[in-house]
C-alpha positions in Angstrom: 27.6 9.9 38.0 25.3 10.0 35.5 21.6 11.1 36.6 18.8 10.3 34.0 15.2 11.8 35.0 12.1 9.3 35.1 9.9 9.0 32.1 12.9 10.2 29.8 14.5 8.0 27.2 18.6 7.8 26.8 19.8 8.7 23.2 20.8 4.8 23.2 16.9 3.4 24.0 15.2 6.3 21.2 17.5 5.6 18.4 17.2 1.6 18.8 13.2 2.1 19.0 13.7 4.4 15.7 15.6 1.5 14.4 12.9 -1.3 15.3 10.1 0.8 13.9 11.6 1.5 10.9 12.2 -2.3 10.3 8.4 -2.9 11.4 7.9 -0.7 8.6 10.1 -1.9 6.2 8.7 -5.5 6.6 5.1 -4.8 6.8 5.8 -2.5 3.7 7.2 -5.6 1.7 4.4 -8.1 2.7 1.7 -5.4 1.4 4.0 -4.8 -1.8 3.8 -8.9 -2.5 0.1 -8.8 -2.3 -0.1 -5.5 -4.5 1.5 -7.6 -7.1 -0.4 -10.6 -6.4 -3.4 -8.2 -6.7 -2.4 -6.4 -10.2 -1.9 -10.0 -11.8 -5.5 -10.8 -10.9 -6.9 -7.8 -11.5 -5.4 -8.1 -15.3 -7.5 -11.6 -15.8 -10.4 -9.5 -16.2 -9.6 -9.1 -20.0 -9.6 -12.8 -20.6 -13.5 -12.2 -20.0 -16.1 -12.5 -17.2 -16.1 -16.2 -16.8 -12.2 -16.7 -16.4 -12.0 -13.8 -14.3 -15.3 -15.1 -11.9 -13.6 -18.2 -12.1 -10.0 -16.8 -10.5 -12.6 -15.7 -8.1 -13.7 -18.5 -7.0 -10.7 -20.2 -6.7 -9.3 -17.5 -4.1 -11.8 -18.7 -2.0 -11.2 -22.5 -2.8 -7.5 -22.1 -2.0 -6.3 -25.8 0.0 -9.8 -27.4 -1.0 -10.7 -30.2 0.0 -7.7 -30.2 2.0 -8.4 -27.1 4.0 -12.2 -25.4 4.6 -13.7 -22.7 2.2 -11.8 -19.4 2.3 -9.2 -20.8 5.3 -6.1 -19.3 2.9 -8.1 -16.6 2.1 -9.1 -15.3 5.4 -5.3 -16.5 6.6 -4.1 -13.9 3.6 -6.3 -11.2 5.2 -5.0 -11.8 8.3 -1.9 -11.2 7.6 -2.2 -8.1 5.6 -4.4 -6.4 8.4 -1.7 -7.2 10.5 1.0 -5.7 8.0 -1.0 -2.5 7.5 -1.7 -2.0 10.9 1.9 -2.2 11.9 2.8 -0.2 9.1 0.5 2.3 10.0 1.2 2.6 13.7 5.1 2.6 12.8 4.5 5.6 10.9 2.6 7.9 12.8 5.2 6.9 15.6 8.0 7.6 14.0 6.5 11.1 12.9 5.5 12.0 16.1 9.0 10.9 17.9 10.3 12.9 15.1 8.5 16.1 15.7 9.7 15.8 18.8 13.4 15.8 18.2 13.3 18.7 15.9 13.0 21.9 16.6 10.7 24.3 14.5 13.6 26.3 12.8 15.5 22.2 11.7 11.7 20.9 10.5 11.2 24.5 7.7 14.6 24.5 6.4 14.6 20.3 6.3 10.5 20.7 4.7 12.0 22.4 1.8 15.4 20.2 0.6 13.2 16.8 0.7 11.4 15.5 -2.3 7.5 16.1 -3.0 6.8 12.5 -3.2 8.5 12.6 0.6 6.8 15.3 1.7 3.5 13.9 1.1 4.2 10.7 2.1 2.0 11.0 5.7 -1.3 12.7 3.9 -0.6 10.0 0.9 -0.9 7.4 3.3 -4.0 8.6 5.0 -5.4 8.6 1.6 -4.2 5.5 0.7 -5.3 3.4 3.6 -9.3 5.5 3.3 -9.1 4.2 -0.5 -8.4 0.5 1.2 -12.2 0.9 3.1 -13.6 2.2 0.2 -12.3 -0.7 -2.6 -13.3 -3.0 0.1 -16.4 -2.0 0.6 -17.0 -1.4 -3.0 -15.7 -4.6 -5.1 -14.9 -7.2 -2.1 -18.2 -7.0 0.2 -20.0 -5.1 -2.9 -21.8 -2.9 0.4 -21.6 0.7 -2.1 -21.1 -1.3 -5.2 -24.5 -0.6 -7.4 -24.3 -4.2 -8.5 -23.0 -5.9 -4.8 -25.3 -9.1 -5.5 -24.0 -9.4 -8.8 -20.5 -11.7 -9.8 -17.1 -10.1 -9.1 -16.6 -9.1 -12.7 -19.9 -7.2 -12.8 -19.4 -5.2 -9.3 -15.9 -4.3 -11.4 -17.5 -3.3 -14.6 -20.5 -1.8 -12.8 -17.8 0.3 -10.2 -15.4 1.6 -13.2 -18.1 2.8 -15.6 -18.9 5.5 -13.1 -16.4 8.6 -14.0 -16.3 9.9 -10.7 -15.6 6.4 -8.9 -13.0 5.7 -11.5 -11.2 9.4 -10.8 -11.4 8.7 -7.3 -9.6 5.4 -7.9 -6.9 7.0 -10.4 -5.9 9.8 -7.6 -6.0 6.9 -4.9 -3.7 5.0 -7.2 -1.3 7.7 -8.5 -0.6 8.4 -4.9 -0.2 4.8 -4.0 2.2 5.1 -6.6 4.2 7.8 -4.9 4.3 6.2 -1.7 6.0 3.0 -3.2 8.2 4.6 -4.7 10.1 6.6 -1.7 9.0 3.2 0.5 11.1 1.4 -1.8 13.9 3.5 -1.6 13.6 3.7 1.9 13.5 0.1 2.8 16.6 -0.4 1.1 17.9 2.1 3.4 16.4 0.7 6.7 17.6 -2.9 5.9 20.9 -1.9 4.9 20.9 -2.6 1.0 22.0 0.8 -0.3 25.2 2.7 0.2 26.1 5.9 -1.9 27.7 3.5 -4.9 23.8 1.4 -5.1 21.6 4.7 -4.4 21.0 5.9 -8.0 20.2 2.2 -9.1 17.8 1.9 -6.2 16.1 5.4 -7.3 15.2 3.5 -10.4 14.2 0.6 -9.3 11.9 2.1 -7.0 10.8 4.7 -9.9 10.2 2.0 -13.0 8.7 -0.8 -10.1 6.2 1.7 -8.9 4.7 2.7 -12.2 5.1 -0.2 -14.0 2.5 -1.5 -10.8 0.7 1.7 -10.9 0.0 1.2 -14.3 -1.3 -2.3 -14.2 -3.5 -1.4 -11.5 -5.2 1.7 -13.6 -5.4 0.3 -16.9 -8.2 -2.0 -15.7 -10.7 1.0 -14.4 -9.5 3.3 -17.8 -10.2 -0.1 -19.9 -14.1 -0.1 -18.3 -14.7 3.5 -18.5 -14.0 3.5 -21.9 -15.2 0.5 -23.0 -12.6 -1.7 -24.1 -14.0 -4.1 -21.1 -17.8 -4.1 -20.9 
């Protein structure tokens, strides 16, 4: 006869919960990556000039018009993104706490030595990226902390990245985002069962190239403003 203590999960239940949380983390991560790709492409339109960039920003707010009220599609996108961010953060914290409870202290110390730098910094990197997202919204979306907060999207962008301290903060945050992406893409392929030992090298190479290209695509805008290529 098997006795199960009340309040204690069986190994099978714990494993199932872990798999579900990893799947939530992977799927929510994919949603955010798709958004980042679209966001990066939109940012690069700054090189087409003030009028074109502002027209693009206005188009985002009027997608579906006149069939849909203004900002309907944008609101749906924002809600989906918020849900993805919250789900991703919840899954990450839950998995970290679950792993911490399950591992003896000695195992944790030994395991930490073998982990890559990107893997070890995923937790704090994720927190910093989350804070960066909040600041980014207040800076370039709402203009609350932007020196040209009441101006056009193009002018807000130029005003923000003309400040070397703000640009430095963006650069550091984006580099951490790139590291987070590289490890996250690899982890997602493992979780969703799309990788094995034969594909591991290819997956790692893709994750590295993708994260570098996406990070560079975001970094080129603040650097171009800071060095006067965009004004």
